[in-house]
C-alpha positions in Angstrom: 72.3 92.6 124.5 71.8 96.6 122.3 73.6 98.4 124.4 76.4 96.1 124.9 76.7 95.8 121.6 76.8 99.4 121.4 79.7 100.3 124.3 81.7 96.9 122.2 81.7 98.7 119.2 82.5 102.0 120.1 85.6 100.7 122.1 86.6 98.7 118.7 86.4 101.8 117.0 88.2 103.3 120.1 90.7 100.0 119.8 90.8 101.1 115.7 92.0 104.7 115.9 95.4 103.4 118.8 96.3 101.4 116.6 96.1 100.8 112.8 97.5 104.1 112.7 100.3 103.2 114.7 101.0 100.3 113.0 100.7 101.4 109.0 102.9 104.3 110.6 105.9 101.8 111.6 106.2 99.7 108.0 106.4 103.6 106.3 102.9 104.4 104.7 102.0 108.0 105.1 99.2 109.1 106.9 97.1 112.3 107.2 94.8 113.2 109.7 90.9 112.7 111.1 91.7 109.1 108.5 88.8 106.7 110.6 89.5 102.9 110.4 87.0 100.5 110.8 89.1 97.3 110.9 93.0 96.6 110.2 93.6 96.4 106.5 95.6 94.5 104.9 98.9 96.6 104.0 102.3 95.6 102.9 105.1 98.2 101.1 108.0 97.2 98.8 111.7 98.4 100.2 111.6 102.0 98.5 107.9 102.4 97.5 105.5 104.4 99.4 101.8 104.5 100.2 100.5 108.3 100.7 96.3 108.6 103.0 95.4 111.9 102.6 93.0 113.2 105.5 89.8 112.4 106.8 89.9 108.6 104.7 87.0 106.0 105.5 88.9 102.2 105.3 86.4 100.1 106.2 87.8 96.6 106.8 84.6 94.8 108.9 81.2 93.9 107.7 79.5 94.7 110.4 80.5 98.7 109.7 79.3 98.9 106.0 76.2 97.8 104.6 77.0 95.7 101.8 79.4 93.7 104.1 83.5 92.5 103.0 84.8 89.9 101.5 88.1 91.0 103.2 89.9 93.5 104.4 91.1 96.7 103.1 94.4 95.2 101.4 97.0 97.9 100.1 100.1 96.4 98.3 102.9 98.2 96.6 104.3 95.8 94.3 107.8 96.9 93.3 110.4 99.9 94.3 109.3 102.8 93.9 105.7 102.0 93.4 103.2 104.6 94.5 99.6 103.9 96.1 98.0 107.7 96.7 94.3 108.0 98.3 93.6 111.8 98.3 91.1 113.5 100.8 87.8 112.7 102.4 88.4 108.8 99.8 86.4 106.1 101.2 86.4 102.2 100.1 85.1 99.1 102.1 87.0 96.1 101.7 88.5 96.7 98.3 92.2 96.1 96.7 94.9 98.3 95.4 98.1 96.2 94.0 100.4 99.0 92.6 103.5 97.8 90.8 104.2 102.0 89.6 101.8 104.3 90.5 97.5 103.7 91.2 96.9 107.4 92.0 92.8 108.4 93.4 91.8 111.5 93.9 89.7 113.1 96.4 85.7 112.2 97.3 86.2 109.5 95.6 83.7 106.7 97.1 85.5 103.2 96.6 82.3 100.1 96.7 83.1 97.3 98.7 84.8 94.7 97.4 86.5 96.5 94.4 89.9 95.9 92.6 92.0 98.5 90.9 95.3 96.7 90.0 98.2 98.0 87.8 99.2 94.9 86.6 99.0 92.4 84.7 101.2 90.1 87.6 102.4 87.3 85.6 103.9 87.6 81.8 101.4 86.7 78.8 103.4 85.0 76.9 103.1 80.8 77.3 106.8 79.7 77.7 107.8 79.2 81.4 105.1 82.2 82.8 103.9 79.8 85.4 107.8 80.9 87.1 108.8 83.7 85.0 109.5 86.7 87.4 111.5 89.1 85.2 109.7 92.1 85.6 110.3 93.4 82.6 108.0 90.6 80.4 105.2 91.6 83.1 103.1 94.5 81.7 102.2 97.3 84.1 100.3 100.9 83.3 99.2 103.3 85.9 95.4 103.9 86.9 94.5 107.5 88.1 91.1 107.4 89.3 90.0 111.4 89.1 87.6 113.3 91.6 84.4 112.5 93.2 84.7 108.7 91.6 82.4 106.6 92.6 82.9 102.4 91.4 80.6 100.3 91.8 80.7 97.1 94.3 82.8 94.5 93.5 83.9 96.2 89.7 87.7 95.3 89.0 90.3 98.3 87.0 92.8 97.3 85.2 96.2 99.0 84.4 96.3 101.8 82.1 93.2 103.1 82.6 92.1 106.7 83.7 88.7 108.0 84.8 87.5 111.3 84.9 86.6 113.5 87.2 82.7 113.0 88.3 81.8 109.8 86.8 80.3 106.9 87.9 81.2 103.3 86.9 78.1 100.9 88.1 78.5 97.6 90.2 80.7 94.6 88.5 82.1 96.6 86.0 85.5 95.7 84.3 87.5 98.4 83.8 90.1 98.2 80.5 89.5 101.5 78.6 89.5 104.7 79.9 86.4 106.7 81.3 85.5 110.6 80.6 84.9 112.5 83.0 80.6 113.2 84.2 79.9 109.9 82.8 77.7 107.0 84.0 79.8 103.7 82.8 79.6 100.1 82.8 79.5 96.5 81.8 82.1 93.6 81.2 84.2 95.6 79.1 82.7 98.8 80.8 81.2 101.2 78.1 79.6 104.6 77.9 75.8 104.8 79.6 75.4 108.7 79.3 77.1 111.6 81.1 75.0 114.1 83.1 76.0 117.5 84.1 77.6 118.1 87.8 75.4 119.5 89.5 74.1 119.2 93.2 73.8 115.5 94.3 69.5 116.6 95.1 69.7 117.8 91.7 72.0 115.5 89.4 70.7 115.8 85.5 71.1 113.2 83.3 71.6 113.7 79.2 72.1 110.6 76.5 75.1 110.6 74.6 74.4 111.2 71.3 76.6 108.0 69.6 
């Protein structure tokens, strides 16, 4: 049974390696080298937008290939003409959602934990009158999301429009990020706040320092 399982998983990986890049390129996604797909992501692009995925990125859409499991396949969506989703080299993402009305940028070597949601738009107007049927883009607030390099975003976190996360920082699980997070800090909560800062040392020797506030 175990041998059959290993063979089946190997065949799945080969199938995804062949079919997923073909499909994504067919709809206009720009792919780097040596990208690994576990399962077929859900990708849609508005005409005139772009999605760029860098080298050695890993996108996991199948719970059998990640420890925590995923609620759904990786979702990448551009919502307006001119929108961009830019994923840097060596990023890992499991079952998350990225929706861009203007721009979501993820720096190299980021870890995007299971089921994280990143969106640069409110999706609907805030004004109460006619909100349900108001599709006027000028009434819907949008602001770019920028995630620096080597950022770790914990599982189930939600990153809202207009935020920037600095290089090397960590966002704790189940956090709601609604304001900027500095470089080299650990943040968490709802809304997320800075818990402490740390020195950018090698992973096997990270030192933590309390913030003076």
